N, C-alpha and C positions, 0 to 999 in steps of 0.2 A: 488525952484521946488516943486510943490504941491504933496501931497501924491498920488493922482491918477496917475499923470504922472510917478512918481517914481515907482509905482507898475507895470505900463504897461511896462516901460523899463526893469525892472527886469524880468517880465514874458517873454518878447521877448528874453532876454539874456539866460534865463533858457531853453526855447524851442529850441533856436538855438543851444546851447551847447549839448542838449539831442539828437537832430536830427543828428548833426555831429558825436557824439559818436556812435549812432546807425549805421550810415553809415560805420564808421571805424570797428565796431564789425562785420558787415555783410561782409566786405571785408576780414577780417581775417578768418571768418568762411568759406567763399568761398575758400580761399587758403588752409585751412586745409583739406577740403573735396575734394581737388584735389588728395589726396592720395588714395591708394587701400583700399578696404573694410577690416574690421577686427572686429570680434565679441569680445567685452570686456564687456559683460553684465552678465556673469556667476557669481555665488557665491556673490549675492548682499549683504548679511549681512557682509561678510568679506570686501567687497569694502567700505561699509559705515564705518566700524571700521578703515580701513586704512586711509580713508580721515579724520576722526575725530582725529586719532592719529598723522598723519604726517602733514596735512595742518592746521587743527584747533589747535591741541595740540603742534605743533612745535617740535615734538619728535626728529627729526634728526638735528635740529638746535643746540640743546644744547650739542651735542657731542663735540663742541668747546665752552666751557662755556662762555667766555667773549662776543664773537660775538653773541652767542645764547641768552644770557641774554639781551643784548642791542636790538637785533632784536625783542624780545618778548615785550620789553617796547614800541618800536615804533608800533608794531602790535596791542597790546592791546590799546595803547593810541589812535591811529587813529580810531579803531573800536568804542570805547566808545565815543570819541569826536564827532563822526558823529551824536550822539543824539542832541548835541548843534547845529550842522550844519543843522539838520532837523528843529530846531526852527528858525534858521536864514532864511531858505527858506520860512517857513510859514509866518514869519514876513514880508518878502519881497513881498510875494504874496498878503497878506491881509492887509497890512498897520498896523500891530500890533507892539507892542514893548514887547519883551520877553513874548511871548504868553504862555509859559509853567508856568510862575510864577503865573498865575491866579489860576490853580488847584493844584500846588505844595505848594503854600503858603509859610510858614516860612521855609520849607525844601528846597526851590529853591536855596537859597544862599549856602547851604551846597553842593548841586549838582554841582553848577558852580565851587565852590572851589575844588571839587574832579576832575572835568574836567580840571581845570587849573593845578592841581597837575600832572595829566597825561601829559598835554601839556609841562610842565617843564621837565618831564622825557624824552619826545620825543625830546625836544631841546637838552638836555644833550647827549642823545644817538646819535643824528645826528652829533653833534660836535665831539664826540669820533670817529665816523666812518670816518669823514673827516680827522681827525688827523691820523688815522690808514692808510688811503689811501695815504695821501700827505706828511705827516711828518715822520711817522714810516716807510712808504713805504713797506708794506708787499709784499713779492715776488710774490704771486699769483695774485696781482692786477697789476703787471707790466710785464706780459708775452707779447710776440710779438703781439698776437692777440688783446691785450687791448690798443694798440696805437691809438690815434686819438679819434674818436667818442665814443667808449665804455667807456673810462676813463672820457671824458667830460660829458657823459650822467649820469654816477654815481654821479659826483660832482654837476651837475645841480640839480638833484633830491634832494640831501641832502641840498643844499643851499636853494632851493625853499621851502622845508619843514620847514627849520629854519625861513624863512621869513614869511610863513603862520602862524606859531605858534606865532611869535612876533606880527603879525597883530591881531590875536585873543586876545592876552594879552593886547595890546593897546586899542582895542575895549572895552574890559571889564573894563580896568582901567578908561578910560574916561567916560564910562557908569556908573561905580560905583560912580564917583565923581558927575555926574549929578543927580543920584538918591539919593545922600546924601544931595543935596541942599534943601533949604526950598521951600515950595509950592509957596510962594510969588516971590522968585527969578526966579523960573522956569516959572511961569505964566507971569511975566513981560517980559521974553525973548520969550514968545510964545511956550514954550516947556512943555506943560501940560502932554504930554504922558509919560514923565519920572517920574511922580509921582506914583511910584510903591509900595512905602512903604518899600523898601529895603534900609536900612541905613548901612553906614560903608563900602560900596563897597565889593570887593572880595579880598581874602587874598593875593594870589600870584601876581596878576596884580597890586595890590596897591603899590608894590615896584617901579612901573613905574610912580607913581603920581608926583614926583618932576620934571619929564620931560614934564609934561602937563601944559597947561594954566589954569588959575583960573576962568575966566569968562565963563558963561554958553554958550554963542554963539560960542566962540572958541572951547570949549569942544565938542559941538555938531558937529562942522565941523570935528574934529579929529575922533569922534566916527563914524560918517557917512562915512568918508574916509576909516577908518580901516574896517568898515562893508563891504563896497563895494569891497575893495581890497581883503578881506578874501574870500568872497563868489565867486567873479569872478575868483580869483586865484585858488580856488578849482575846478571850472568848467573848467578852462584852464588846470589844472593838470590832470583832468579826460580825456581830449582829447589829452593830451601829452602821456598818458600811452600806447596807441596802437603803438606808434612809439619808445617806450623805452623798455629796459629790464624789467622795473617795471610793465609790463603787467602781470607778474607772480602774482601780487596781486590778479587778477581775475582768472587766469587760474590754479593756484596752487590747487584749490579745485577739479575741474573736472579732472585735470591731475592725481592727486593722486587716485581719484575714479576709473579711468580707468587703474590703475597700472597693471603691469604684476604680477600675483599672483603665477606663477610657480616658482619652485626653481631656484635660480640664477645658471647659467651654463647649464640650460636646453635649447637646441636649437630646433627651430621649423623645421619641414621637409618641403621641397618644394614639393607641391602636385604633380607637373608634374614629378619630379624625383622619388617620391615615387611610382607612378603608373608604371613607367618603371621598377623599381626594382621588384615590385610585379609580373609583367609579366615575368620577367626573372626567378624568383624563383618558379613560378607555371608552372609545365610542361603541365598542361591541359589547360592553358590559350590560347586564340586566340588573337594574337597581332593585328589582323585586326578587332576585335569586337568593339574597341573604336569608338565613334561617330566622324565623320569627322568634322573639324572646319567649321563654317558657311562661306559662300562666303564673301570675303572682310575682314574677321576677322583676326586681327594680333595676331599671337601666343604670349603668355606672355613670356617675357624674364626671364632668370634665374637671381635672385638677383636684384640689383638696380643700374641704371646708373644716373638717375636724380630724382628729388623730387617726380615726379608723380609715380615713381616705388616704393616709400616707402609707408607705411600704413599711414592712417590719424592720428593714435596715435603718430607715429614717428614725423609727422609734428606738431602735438600739442606740443610734447616735445620741439621742437625747439622754439616755441613761449613762452613756459613756463620757458625757461632757465633764471636764475637770474644772470648769468655771475659771480657768486661768486667765481668760480675757485676751489672749494673744490675737484671736480672730477680730475682736472689737478694736483693739489698738491698731490693727493693720487696715481696718475698714476705712476707705476714703470718705464715705458718707458720714460715718461717725466722727471722723476727724474734722469735718467741716460743720459740725454742730447739729446734724440731722438726727432724728429720733432713732434711726436704725442702729441696733446693736446685735450682731450675729450671735453673741453669747446669750442675749435675752431671748432670741428666737428659740434656741435650744432649751433654755431653762423653762420658757413658757410651754413648750411642747411636752417636756417631762412633767410639769405641774398639771397640765390638762390631762395627760395620760394617767397620772396617779388619781386624779379626780374621777375619770371615767372608770378606772379599775375599782375604786371604792363604791361607786354607784352600782356597778355590776354585782359586787359582793352583797350590797344591801338590798337591791331591788330586782336583780336578774339581768340577763344579757340584753333583753329587748327594751329596757327602760330608757327613755329619752329625758335628760334633765333640762333640755331647752337651751343648753349652752353650746358653744363651739370654739375651736381654737382661733378661727378667724373672727374678728370683731370683739369677742369677749376677752381674748388674751392678746392677740396681735392685731394691730390696727393697719388699715390700708396705707396710712401715711408712712409707717415703718417699711412696709413692703415696697412701695414705689420709690423709696429713697435708694434702694439697692441699684448699683450700676452693673451687677452680674460680672464683676471683674475677677472673681475667684480668689481674691486675696485672703479671705477668711478660710477657705478650703486649704490653701497652700500653707497657712500659718498653723493650723491645728496640729498639736503633737500626736493625736491619735486618729488622724484622718477622718474627722467628722465633716459632714457636708451640709452646712446651714443653707447654702444656696439652693439646693434641690428642694428644700421645704419652702423657701421663699418663692421659687418659680411655680411650684404646685399650687400654692395659695393664690398667687397672681392669676394663674390659669383659671381658677374657679371664679375669681372676680370678673375676668374678662368674658369667659364663655358661658358662665351660668348666671351671673348677676348683671352683665353688661355694664360694669362699673369701672371701665378704664378711664384714665385721665383724658381730658379733652384733646390734648396734644396727640395722644395715641389714637383716639377715635378718628381724628382727621387723617392720620397715616393709614389706618385700616380702611377707611373709605376710599382713599386714593389707590391702595393696592387692589381693592375689589373692583373699582371702576377702570383703572388705568394700568393695572399690573405693575405698578411702580409706586414708591412712597411719595412721589412728587405729583403735583397737580398739573399734569399736561397729558394730552392725548397719546394713546399707544403708538399712533403713527409717527409721533415726533420723538420717540425714545432714543433713536440713534442719531439725532441731529447734531449731537455734541462731537461726533467724529468727523463731520464735514469741515473742510478747510474754508477759511474766510475768503 
């Protein structure tokens, strides 16, 4: 295959993968924007600090030191190794060979050795994570919501990352041997482009040398095969992300930037309810002064029944979920055997949002499939098990807020379906009649302060 044909094929593969990735990003963006409007652009300096600390600095990952340290190795490794990936892309487009070696000179070998060191750390971390999931079998990875695809997805990603790192090392190992050959041997095999002046190969990949052939032609086949496998694998990995929990690799940064900066436990008021209360408390207010709804306008419901009733940030949360299970492992309701799993709340929200998106693609934006997030995906029993303690929010490594979804679904049950538990209905009645949750007259509310 000539260089020109190889370059053209690579360019087509790169363009095709990029177009497909853009389409997948556009689909997810469309789905997220199905949610209600929400302004999260206040206090920008604090938002940048939060993103730098949580997403970039991995501050919440290291609360569990072993997993946090391994995750940082993978995170840093992949970020820095992308410099070498950029070189591979440029080589593929322009028919060059290790294009960065020209201006880095003698320092190039040290750079590649450093990248390989990071690659070995990524390999080690992925193997440890596989063992933790499948041999040690940590409980949070084997909850009911993790059966089937979620567990397979996590294993596929780890295995694929291991294969990609080995492909990179085999590419470097065979390339190192080629570059260590004499000019005469390379020229006789028609491989003049490997005359880079780099001798001795690369440190970590050289341990694979005993597994490689010794003649130049065979080495080039291994090097080219590993090169194509590595770069096509990365492009495939890129397009797998939108269908995987690992999409958090991209969404962690905007998701933490748009974090809720209010104190945990601070609930938002429903504007429609707030207006009603203000009218009740203001004796001079005219209840008929509020503007009438526009013709055909559907009044906004209280709380949320389906994903379109949630805010766009809550929908972004669902796509940002890493399914790590830290929220569920910290949840006191889950620890006591109740059905509630904050991770399942986020997974169900994402699954329902994907279903709604596919329904829109197939039948149009106004089609109703007769399903909803509440009842069809998440049961009242799960929602009422929540103690609203915010442990799940505090535990999440990317500042996801499952509690806000739980509260909005509860609000719908109470205010639209009148479906609160009997214990709460009694309290509501007492508050309505006595202005207190206890069953005694308003006139007796301060009796407790009187001395005997």
